[in-house]
C-alpha positions in Angstrom: 0.3 -0.1 0.0 2.9 2.7 0.8 4.7 2.1 -3.3 1.1 2.3 -4.6 0.6 5.8 -2.4 3.9 6.6 -3.9 3.2 5.9 -7.0 -0.3 7.7 -7.2 2.1 10.6 -6.3 4.4 10.5 -8.8 2.3 8.7 -12.1 2.4 12.0 -14.3 2.2 11.2 -18.3 -0.7 8.3 -18.7 -0.7 5.1 -19.4 2.6 4.4 -21.4 4.4 6.4 -18.6 2.5 5.1 -16.1 3.2 1.5 -17.4 7.5 2.8 -17.4 7.1 3.4 -13.7 5.5 0.1 -13.1 8.2 -1.4 -14.6 10.8 -0.2 -12.7 9.5 0.2 -9.3 7.2 -3.1 -8.9 9.4 -5.1 -11.2 12.7 -4.5 -11.1 12.9 -2.9 -7.4 10.4 -4.6 -4.9 10.1 -8.0 -7.4 6.1 -8.2 -6.7 5.6 -9.9 -10.1 8.0 -10.6 -13.1 8.2 -8.3 -16.3 6.4 -11.0 -18.7 3.4 -11.1 -16.0 3.4 -6.9 -16.0 3.1 -6.9 -19.9 1.0 -9.3 -19.7 -1.3 -7.7 -17.8 -0.9 -4.8 -20.2 -1.9 -6.4 -23.1 -4.8 -7.6 -21.2 -5.8 -4.5 -20.2 -5.8 -3.1 -23.5 -8.2 -6.0 -24.5 -10.4 -5.1 -22.2 -12.6 -1.8 -21.2 -12.1 0.4 -19.3 -9.0 3.0 -17.9 -6.2 0.6 -18.5 -3.5 2.3 -15.5 -6.0 1.3 -13.0 -6.5 -2.2 -14.2 -2.6 -3.0 -14.3 -2.1 -1.7 -11.3 -5.1 -3.4 -9.6 -3.7 -6.8 -11.1 -0.7 -6.3 -10.0 -2.4 -6.0 -6.2 -4.4 -9.6 -6.7 -1.2 -11.4 -8.3 0.2 -10.8 -4.9 -2.7 -10.7 -2.4 -6.1 -11.4 -4.3 -9.5 -10.0 -4.3 -9.0 -7.7 -0.8 -5.7 -6.5 -1.2 -6.4 -5.7 -5.5 -9.4 -3.8 -3.7 -7.4 -1.8 -1.4 -5.1 -1.1 -4.4 -8.0 0.5 -6.6 -8.8 3.0 -3.5 -5.3 4.0 -2.8 -4.3 4.9 -6.6 -8.2 6.6 -7.1 -8.8 8.1 -4.0 -5.9 11.5 -3.7 -6.8 12.2 -7.7 -10.5 12.1 -7.1 -10.6 14.0 -4.0 -8.5 17.2 -5.9 -11.2 16.9 -8.6 -13.8 17.0 -6.7 -13.0 19.6 -4.2 -11.7 22.0 -7.7 -15.7 20.9 -8.9 -16.8 22.6 -5.8 -14.5 25.5 -6.1 -15.5 25.9 -9.6 -18.2 28.1 -9.4 -16.9 30.7 -7.2 -12.9 30.1 -9.2 -15.5 31.0 -12.5 -17.2 34.4 -11.5 -13.7 35.6 -11.7 -13.7 38.5 -13.8 -10.6 37.1 -15.7 -11.5 33.5 -15.2 -12.6 33.1 -18.9 -9.8 35.2 -20.0 -7.4 32.8 -18.9 -8.4 29.8 -19.7 -9.2 31.1 -23.4 -6.3 28.9 -24.6 -7.3 25.9 -23.1 -10.3 24.7 -25.9 -7.9 24.7 -28.8 -5.4 22.6 -26.8 -7.6 20.6 -26.3 -8.9 19.8 -29.7 -5.1 19.8 -30.6 -4.9 17.1 -28.2 -7.4 15.3 -29.5 -6.5 15.7 -33.1 -2.8 14.1 -31.5 -4.6 11.5 -30.2 -7.1 10.2 -33.0 -3.6 10.4 -35.4 -1.8 7.8 -33.1 -4.9 5.5 -33.1 -5.9 5.9 -36.3 -2.3 5.0 -37.4 -2.2 2.4 -35.2 -5.7 0.6 -35.6 -7.0 1.6 -39.4 -5.2 -0.7 -41.4 -7.5 -2.4 -43.3 -10.4 -1.5 -45.2 -13.1 -2.9 -42.8 -11.8 -0.9 -39.5 -11.8 2.2 -42.4 -15.5 1.8 -43.2 -16.3 1.4 -39.5 -14.2 4.1 -38.5 -16.0 6.1 -41.1 -19.6 4.9 -40.6 -19.4 5.3 -36.4 -17.9 8.8 -36.8 -21.1 9.4 -39.8 -23.8 8.0 -37.6 -22.5 9.3 -34.2 -22.9 13.0 -35.7 -26.0 12.1 -37.3 -28.0 10.2 -34.4 -26.6 12.5 -31.3 -27.5 10.1 -28.7 -25.5 8.0 -26.4 -27.0 4.8 -26.8 -25.3 4.7 -30.4 -22.1 4.6 -28.7 -22.7 1.0 -26.6 -24.7 -0.2 -29.8 -21.4 0.5 -32.3 -18.8 -0.8 -30.1 -20.9 -4.1 -30.5 -21.3 -4.2 -34.1 -18.1 -3.6 -34.6 -16.2 -6.1 -32.3 -19.0 -8.3 -33.8 -17.8 -7.4 -37.5 -14.4 -7.7 -37.3 -14.0 -11.0 -35.2 -16.7 -12.6 -37.7 -14.7 -11.6 -41.2 -11.2 -11.4 -39.4 -11.2 -14.9 -37.6 -10.5 -18.5 -39.0 -12.4 -21.4 -37.9 -11.0 -22.3 -34.3 -10.7 -25.3 -32.4 -14.9 -26.1 -30.4 -12.9 -27.9 -27.9 -10.4 -25.0 -27.2 -13.8 -22.3 -26.9 -15.1 -25.2 -24.9 -12.6 -25.1 -22.2 -12.1 -21.6 -21.8 -15.8 -20.9 -21.4 -16.2 -23.8 -18.9 -14.5 -21.8 -16.6 -16.6 -18.8 -17.2 -19.3 -17.9 -13.9 -22.6 -17.3 -15.4 -23.6 -15.4 -12.6 -20.8 -13.4 -12.8 -21.8 -12.4 -16.5 -25.3 -11.7 -14.9 -24.2 -9.2 -12.4 -22.2 -7.4 -14.9 -24.7 -6.5 -17.1 -27.5 -6.7 -14.5 -26.0 -4.0 -12.5 -25.9 -1.7 -16.3 -29.7 -2.6 -16.6 -31.2 -2.1 -12.9 -30.0 1.6 -12.9 -30.6 2.1 -16.6 -34.5 1.3 -15.9 -34.4 2.8 -12.4 -32.8 5.8 -14.0 -35.7 6.1 -16.3 -38.7 5.4 -14.0 -38.0 7.2 -11.1 -39.5 10.7 -11.0 -37.3 13.7 -12.7 -38.2 15.9 -9.4 -36.9 13.6 -7.3 -33.4 14.2 -5.2 -32.1 11.2 -6.2 -33.4 11.1 -10.0 -30.0 12.5 -11.0 -27.5 10.2 -9.2 -28.9 7.8 -10.4 -28.7 8.3 -13.9 -25.4 9.7 -13.2 -24.3 6.5 -12.5 -26.0 4.7 -15.3 -23.9 7.2 -17.4 -20.9 7.0 -16.5 -20.9 3.0 -15.7 -22.2 2.7 -19.7 -19.0 5.0 -20.4 -16.9 2.6 -18.6 -18.2 -0.3 -20.4 -17.6 1.2 -23.5 -14.2 3.0 -23.2 -11.8 0.9 -25.0 -8.2 2.8 -25.2 -8.1 4.9 -21.6 -8.3 8.1 -21.4 -7.7 9.5 -24.6 -11.3 7.8 -25.6 -12.9 8.7 -22.2 -12.7 12.6 -22.6 -14.0 13.2 -26.9 -17.0 10.9 -25.5 -18.0 12.1 -22.1 -17.7 15.4 -24.5 -19.8 14.2 -26.8 -22.4 13.2 -24.2 -21.9 14.9 -21.3 -21.8 18.9 -23.0 -22.8 18.3 -26.6 -25.8 15.8 -25.8 -27.3 16.6 -22.4 -25.7 20.1 -21.6 -24.8 18.9 -18.4 -21.8 21.1 -18.3 -20.7 24.1 -20.2 -18.1 23.8 -23.1 -15.8 26.0 -20.5 -16.4 24.0 -17.6 -15.7 20.3 -19.2 -12.2 22.0 -20.6 -11.7 24.0 -17.2 -11.6 20.6 -15.5 -9.5 18.7 -17.9 -6.7 20.9 -18.3 -7.4 20.5 -14.3 -6.6 17.1 -14.6 -3.9 17.2 -16.6 -2.1 18.7 -14.4 -2.3 16.2 -11.8 0.0 12.7 -11.4 -2.7 9.7 -11.1 -5.3 7.8 -13.0 -7.0 10.2 -15.9 -10.3 9.1 -15.2 -10.1 10.9 -11.7 -11.5 13.3 -14.1 -14.9 12.0 -14.4 -14.9 13.6 -10.4 -15.2 16.8 -11.5 -17.7 16.0 -14.2 -20.2 14.5 -11.8 -19.2 17.3 -9.0 -20.0 20.1 -11.5 -23.3 18.4 -13.2 -24.9 18.2 -9.4 -23.8 21.8 -8.7 -25.3 22.8 -12.3 -28.6 21.4 -10.8 -29.0 23.7 -7.5 -27.4 20.3 -5.8 -25.7 21.6 -2.4 -21.7 20.9 -1.2 -23.1 16.8 0.1 -24.8 16.8 -3.3 -21.6 17.5 -5.1 -19.5 15.2 -3.1 -22.3 12.6 -4.0 -22.1 13.2 -7.6 -18.3 12.9 -7.6 -18.7 9.6 -5.7 -21.3 8.3 -8.1 -18.8 9.5 -11.7 -15.2 7.4 -10.0 -17.4 4.3 -8.8 -19.8 4.1 -12.3 -16.7 4.8 -14.2 -14.7 2.6 -12.8 -16.2 -0.6 -11.7 -17.1 -2.2 -15.1 -13.0 -2.3 -15.8 -12.8 -3.3 -11.9 -14.8 -6.0 -12.2 -13.6 -7.0 -15.3 -9.6 -7.1 -14.8 -10.7 -9.5 -11.3 -13.0 -11.7 -13.6 -10.8 -12.6 -16.3 -7.3 -12.1 -14.1 -7.6 -15.9 -13.0 -8.6 -17.9 -16.3 -6.4 -15.1 -18.3 -3.7 -18.0 -20.1 -7.2 -19.4 -21.8 -8.6 -16.5 -22.9 -5.4 -15.2 -24.8 -5.5 -18.2 -26.6 -8.9 -17.6 -29.1 -8.0 -15.6 -31.7 -11.8 -14.6 -32.1 -11.7 -12.3 -28.7 -8.6 -10.7 -30.0 -9.5 -9.7 -33.4 -13.2 -8.8 -32.0 -11.0 -5.3 -30.2 -9.5 -4.5 -33.9 -13.6 -3.5 -35.0 -14.1 -2.1 -31.4 -10.8 0.1 -31.6 -11.4 1.5 -35.1 -15.4 2.4 -33.6 -13.4 4.4 -31.3 -11.4 6.1 -33.6 -14.4 7.3 -35.1 -16.3 8.3 -31.9 -13.0 10.6 -31.8 -13.4 12.0 -35.2 -17.0 13.1 -33.9 -15.3 14.6 -31.3 -12.9 16.9 -32.7 -15.9 18.4 -34.5 -17.5 19.1 -31.5 -14.7 20.3 -29.9 -14.0 22.8 -32.8 -17.3 23.7 -33.3 -17.5 26.7 -30.7 -14.2 27.7 -32.3 -16.2 29.3 -35.2 -13.5 30.6 -37.9 -11.0 32.6 -35.3 -7.6 32.1 -37.2 -5.4 32.1 -33.7 -7.5 29.5 -32.4 -6.9 27.0 -34.7 -2.8 27.8 -35.1 -3.3 27.1 -31.7 -4.5 23.5 -32.4 -1.7 23.0 -34.8 0.9 24.1 -33.0 -0.1 21.6 -29.8 -0.5 18.9 -32.3 3.0 19.7 -33.9 4.5 20.1 -30.6 2.9 16.4 -29.3 4.0 14.5 -33.0 7.4 15.9 -33.2 8.9 16.7 -30.0 9.0 15.6 -26.5 6.6 17.9 -24.7 4.0 16.2 -22.4 0.3 16.9 -22.4 0.5 18.5 -19.3 3.5 20.9 -20.3 1.2 22.3 -22.8 -1.7 22.6 -20.6 -0.1 24.6 -18.1 1.9 27.0 -20.2 -1.6 27.9 -22.3 -2.9 28.7 -18.8 -0.5 30.5 -18.1 0.1 32.8 -21.5 -4.1 33.3 -20.9 -3.3 34.5 -18.3 0.3 37.0 -18.9 -2.3 38.2 -21.8 
């Protein structure tokens, strides 16, 4: 727990940088697991929805001390960043009331567009390697732009996985699949899907005037996003922007981007950004500080629960799972659809900029810095805030 706590306060730079720290501190120095086990855990998290960094460190906790230590690891890893982001959400209203606050963060939006554009480029370059993947990416972008409904996301993710698995997989040995699924506990699968359906139905039937209505609906929203977020925070942020800002208007554009800027400057899991989103959403609906804290808790638990359940559920029979080609091949279609979602987010993020050529210049500059220099995202965000402050 001491080592995880130190890791929490020193883990800057996203999943790739987090993995290098884990390799150095948890493998080479502490020898909690082997390098091969760490790489396999990382490969497994790339196949699962949810926060990859969180799933890797929780997987290490499971290997060292089974479920109790895994859960404790999760709490120590997520709590500091989530608490800071919750506090930022609670204090945001009074902070944004300042006369110069909008001017200070005015460069954050084009920087965010540049960051998402670079992430989209990286994902597209890595995952759009076939005609099928390109078609899935283009199709998902068009569908989400036309339909403008969050329920399109899980359906397109499912469709992409099914299509790539069906079209890119050669016939499998039935014996191998039977061996795998003989290890699967159907009750756990029922719990996993049942949580989503229960809160979706509860959010639909509960009276919208009830003080419990919004927290229930928020939990369903975040839990659903946790199920369909393949690719980590690079995909989560565009998805959340599309649903919570562009479609449901829970947050204003400036609120979302200000929270994103704060999170980028903090160590720890990027998924803790949801704490800010939940808190500000509740504040915008007139809830007190207690309600805002509840919103932050609902968001963090909802977004992380699917990934936490999956990593603890799958690690015990990963040796069988990784042999199933059909499961591996479904990932290419899922990632292609995710790239399409990211293209949609670029359009929605850039739309409020209008014809402001300075904003588009900043977008290009941000992309170039990330693509061709070692400058990291947090430094660009901080530089944008400082320039806004002094200008």
